[in-house]
MARZA-316085 format. One record per atom (N, C-alpha, C): x, y, z; residue in three letters. Coordinates in steps of 0.1 Angstrom, whole numbers, plus 5000, padded with zeros to 4 digits. Each point is the difference from the previous one (the first is absolute). Layout:
<pt <X, Y, Z>, 'ALA'>
...
END
This chain:
<pt <1227, 6920, 6700>, 'MET'>
<pt <5012, 5009, 4996>, 'MET'>
<pt <5006, 5008, 5013>, 'MET'>
<pt <5013, 4988, 5004>, 'ILE'>
<pt <5011, 5002, 5007>, 'ILE'>
<pt <5007, 5010, 4997>, 'ILE'>
<pt <5000, 5011, 5013>, 'VAL'>
<pt <5009, 5014, 4998>, 'VAL'>
<pt <5011, 4997, 5015>, 'VAL'>
<pt <5010, 5006, 4998>, 'LEU'>
<pt <5014, 4999, 5005>, 'LEU'>
<pt <4992, 5015, 5008>, 'LEU'>
<pt <5004, 4999, 5013>, 'ARG'>
<pt <4997, 5013, 5008>, 'ARG'>
<pt <5004, 5013, 5000>, 'ARG'>
<pt <5019, 4993, 5008>, 'HIS'>
<pt <5012, 5004, 4999>, 'HIS'>
<pt <5010, 4996, 5002>, 'HIS'>
<pt <5016, 5002, 4995>, 'GLY'>
<pt <5007, 4993, 4995>, 'GLY'>
<pt <5006, 4995, 4991>, 'GLY'>
<pt <5006, 4990, 4994>, 'LYS'>
<pt <5004, 4995, 4989>, 'LYS'>
<pt <4995, 4981, 5005>, 'LYS'>
<pt <5000, 5002, 4988>, 'PHE'>
<pt <5001, 4977, 5000>, 'PHE'>
<pt <5000, 4998, 4984>, 'PHE'>
<pt <5019, 4990, 5008>, 'ILE'>
<pt <5000, 4990, 4984>, 'ILE'>
<pt <4997, 4989, 4997>, 'ILE'>
<pt <4995, 5001, 4988>, 'SER'>
<pt <4992, 4985, 4999>, 'SER'>
<pt <5006, 4996, 4984>, 'SER'>
<pt <5014, 4991, 5003>, 'GLY'>
<pt <5000, 4994, 4990>, 'GLY'>
<pt <5015, 5010, 4995>, 'GLY'>
<pt <4996, 5003, 4984>, 'SER'>
<pt <5008, 5012, 4994>, 'SER'>
<pt <4990, 5012, 5005>, 'SER'>
<pt <4996, 5001, 5006>, 'ARG'>
<pt <4992, 5016, 5002>, 'ARG'>
<pt <4999, 5007, 5011>, 'ARG'>
<pt <5001, 5009, 4999>, 'ILE'>
<pt <5002, 5013, 5014>, 'ILE'>
<pt <4980, 5005, 5002>, 'ILE'>
<pt <4994, 5000, 5009>, 'PHE'>
<pt <4993, 5009, 5001>, 'PHE'>
<pt <4997, 5007, 5007>, 'PHE'>
<pt <4996, 5009, 4998>, 'ARG'>
<pt <5004, 5017, 5009>, 'ARG'>
<pt <4981, 5003, 5007>, 'ARG'>
<pt <4998, 5003, 5007>, 'ALA'>
<pt <4988, 5006, 5006>, 'ALA'>
<pt <4993, 4998, 4992>, 'ALA'>
<pt <4985, 5002, 5003>, 'GLY'>
<pt <4989, 5005, 4988>, 'GLY'>
<pt <4999, 4989, 4994>, 'GLY'>
<pt <5010, 4987, 4993>, 'GLU'>
<pt <4997, 4992, 4988>, 'GLU'>
<pt <4994, 4992, 5004>, 'GLU'>
<pt <4998, 4993, 4992>, 'ILE'>
<pt <4985, 4988, 4992>, 'ILE'>
<pt <5011, 4991, 5008>, 'ILE'>
<pt <4999, 4990, 5010>, 'LEU'>
<pt <5010, 4986, 4996>, 'LEU'>
<pt <4992, 4986, 4999>, 'LEU'>
<pt <5011, 4990, 4997>, 'PRO'>
<pt <4989, 4983, 4992>, 'PRO'>
<pt <4999, 4997, 5015>, 'PRO'>
<pt <4987, 4994, 4994>, 'ASP'>
<pt <4996, 4990, 5008>, 'ASP'>
<pt <5007, 4992, 5002>, 'ASP'>
<pt <5008, 4993, 5014>, 'ASN'>
<pt <5006, 4992, 5005>, 'ASN'>
<pt <5003, 4995, 5016>, 'ASN'>
<pt <5004, 4993, 5005>, 'ALA'>
<pt <5005, 4995, 5011>, 'ALA'>
<pt <5008, 5011, 5008>, 'ALA'>
<pt <5010, 5002, 4993>, 'GLY'>
<pt <5006, 5018, 4999>, 'GLY'>
<pt <4994, 5006, 5011>, 'GLY'>
<pt <4990, 5008, 4991>, 'VAL'>
<pt <4995, 5009, 4999>, 'VAL'>
<pt <4987, 5001, 5017>, 'VAL'>
<pt <4997, 4992, 4993>, 'GLN'>
<pt <4987, 4991, 5008>, 'GLN'>
<pt <5002, 5003, 5016>, 'GLN'>
<pt <5015, 4995, 5006>, 'GLU'>
<pt <5007, 5006, 5010>, 'GLU'>
<pt <5003, 5012, 5005>, 'GLU'>
<pt <5000, 5012, 4989>, 'LEU'>
<pt <5000, 5012, 5001>, 'LEU'>
<pt <4988, 5008, 5003>, 'LEU'>
<pt <4986, 4995, 4989>, 'VAL'>
<pt <4990, 5004, 5004>, 'VAL'>
<pt <4999, 4994, 5014>, 'VAL'>
<pt <5001, 4991, 5009>, 'GLY'>
<pt <4997, 4994, 5013>, 'GLY'>
<pt <5012, 5014, 5011>, 'GLY'>
<pt <5011, 4999, 4999>, 'LYS'>
<pt <5006, 5010, 5005>, 'LYS'>
<pt <4997, 5013, 4999>, 'LYS'>
<pt <4988, 5003, 4990>, 'GLY'>
<pt <4998, 5017, 5000>, 'GLY'>
<pt <5006, 5006, 4990>, 'GLY'>
<pt <5012, 4994, 4988>, 'MET'>
<pt <5015, 5006, 5001>, 'MET'>
<pt <4988, 5003, 4986>, 'MET'>
<pt <4987, 4995, 4992>, 'ALA'>
<pt <4994, 5000, 4990>, 'ALA'>
<pt <4986, 4999, 5005>, 'ALA'>
<pt <4990, 5006, 4988>, 'GLU'>
<pt <4988, 4996, 4999>, 'GLU'>
<pt <4993, 4997, 4989>, 'GLU'>
<pt <4992, 4997, 5005>, 'VAL'>
<pt <4989, 4989, 4990>, 'VAL'>
<pt <4990, 5014, 4995>, 'VAL'>
<pt <5000, 5003, 4987>, 'VAL'>
<pt <4991, 5014, 5000>, 'VAL'>
<pt <4987, 4992, 4988>, 'VAL'>
<pt <4986, 5003, 5002>, 'GLU'>
<pt <4989, 4993, 4990>, 'GLU'>
<pt <5005, 5006, 4984>, 'GLU'>
<pt <4995, 4992, 4992>, 'THR'>
<pt <5005, 5001, 4987>, 'THR'>
<pt <4982, 4997, 4996>, 'THR'>
<pt <4990, 5000, 5008>, 'VAL'>
<pt <4989, 5002, 4994>, 'VAL'>
<pt <4994, 5011, 4994>, 'VAL'>
<pt <4997, 5013, 4994>, 'LYS'>
<pt <4998, 5008, 4998>, 'LYS'>
<pt <4981, 5001, 5003>, 'LYS'>
<pt <4994, 5009, 4998>, 'LYS'>
<pt <4990, 5000, 5006>, 'LYS'>
<pt <4990, 5007, 4982>, 'LYS'>
<pt <4990, 4991, 5001>, 'SER'>
<pt <4996, 5002, 4986>, 'SER'>
<pt <4987, 5008, 4998>, 'SER'>
<pt <5005, 5003, 4989>, 'LYS'>
<pt <4985, 5015, 5000>, 'LYS'>
<pt <4985, 4993, 5005>, 'LYS'>
<pt <4999, 4991, 4998>, 'ALA'>
<pt <4982, 4992, 5004>, 'ALA'>
<pt <5002, 5004, 5011>, 'ALA'>
<pt <5008, 5003, 5011>, 'ALA'>
<pt <5002, 4997, 5012>, 'ALA'>
<pt <5001, 5015, 5008>, 'ALA'>
<pt <4998, 5011, 4988>, 'LYS'>
<pt <5003, 5014, 5002>, 'LYS'>
<pt <4981, 5001, 4996>, 'LYS'>
<pt <4998, 4991, 4993>, 'LYS'>
<pt <4983, 5010, 4999>, 'LYS'>
<pt <4992, 4982, 5007>, 'LYS'>
<pt <5005, 4999, 5007>, 'SER'>
<pt <4988, 4996, 5010>, 'SER'>
<pt <4992, 5009, 5004>, 'SER'>
<pt <4999, 5013, 4996>, 'GLU'>
<pt <4994, 5010, 5008>, 'GLU'>
<pt <4987, 4996, 4988>, 'GLU'>
<pt <4988, 5003, 5003>, 'PRO'>
<pt <4984, 5004, 5000>, 'PRO'>
<pt <5007, 5013, 4986>, 'PRO'>
<pt <4997, 4995, 4988>, 'ASP'>
<pt <4997, 5017, 4990>, 'ASP'>
<pt <4991, 5007, 5007>, 'ASP'>
<pt <5005, 5013, 4998>, 'LYS'>
<pt <4987, 5013, 5002>, 'LYS'>
<pt <4987, 4995, 4986>, 'LYS'>
<pt <4989, 5003, 5003>, 'ALA'>
<pt <4993, 5000, 4994>, 'ALA'>
<pt <4998, 5019, 4992>, 'ALA'>
<pt <4993, 4994, 4991>, 'GLU'>
<pt <4994, 5013, 4992>, 'GLU'>
<pt <4993, 5015, 5008>, 'GLU'>
<pt <5006, 5012, 5005>, 'PRO'>
<pt <4983, 5007, 5000>, 'PRO'>
<pt <4987, 4999, 4987>, 'PRO'>
<pt <4994, 4999, 5007>, 'THR'>
<pt <4988, 4997, 4994>, 'THR'>
<pt <4994, 5018, 4997>, 'THR'>
<pt <4996, 5000, 4985>, 'GLN'>
<pt <5001, 5014, 4998>, 'GLN'>
<pt <4985, 5003, 4999>, 'GLN'>
<pt <4996, 5007, 5009>, 'GLU'>
<pt <4987, 5010, 5007>, 'GLU'>
<pt <4994, 5007, 4987>, 'GLU'>
<pt <5003, 5010, 5000>, 'ASN'>
<pt <4999, 5013, 4991>, 'ASN'>
<pt <5004, 5001, 4985>, 'ASN'>
<pt <5003, 4986, 4996>, 'ALA'>
<pt <5002, 4997, 4989>, 'ALA'>
<pt <4986, 5000, 4991>, 'ALA'>
<pt <5003, 5009, 4987>, 'LYS'>
<pt <4989, 4997, 4995>, 'LYS'>
<pt <4999, 4999, 4983>, 'LYS'>
<pt <4998, 4986, 4998>, 'GLY'>
<pt <4995, 4997, 4983>, 'GLY'>
<pt <4998, 5003, 4988>, 'GLY'>
<pt <5004, 5001, 4987>, 'ASP'>
<pt <4993, 5008, 4996>, 'ASP'>
<pt <4992, 4993, 4997>, 'ASP'>
<pt <4992, 5012, 5001>, 'SER'>
<pt <4981, 4995, 4994>, 'SER'>
<pt <4989, 5011, 4993>, 'SER'>
END
């Protein structure tokens, strides 16, 4: 995803303003090269990456009495 950092950009009949998502074409790639637009990472971190930490084991019940 490419986002216009500041200013305005005209592509065809559409005017893009700062913060809007730009189409990926040669003109926009020139803006990225000049630093007027920025390529933003579109991949979100998955929940599996957050769960990579080992789960905490349940504490043992040392003083638990069973029904006898």
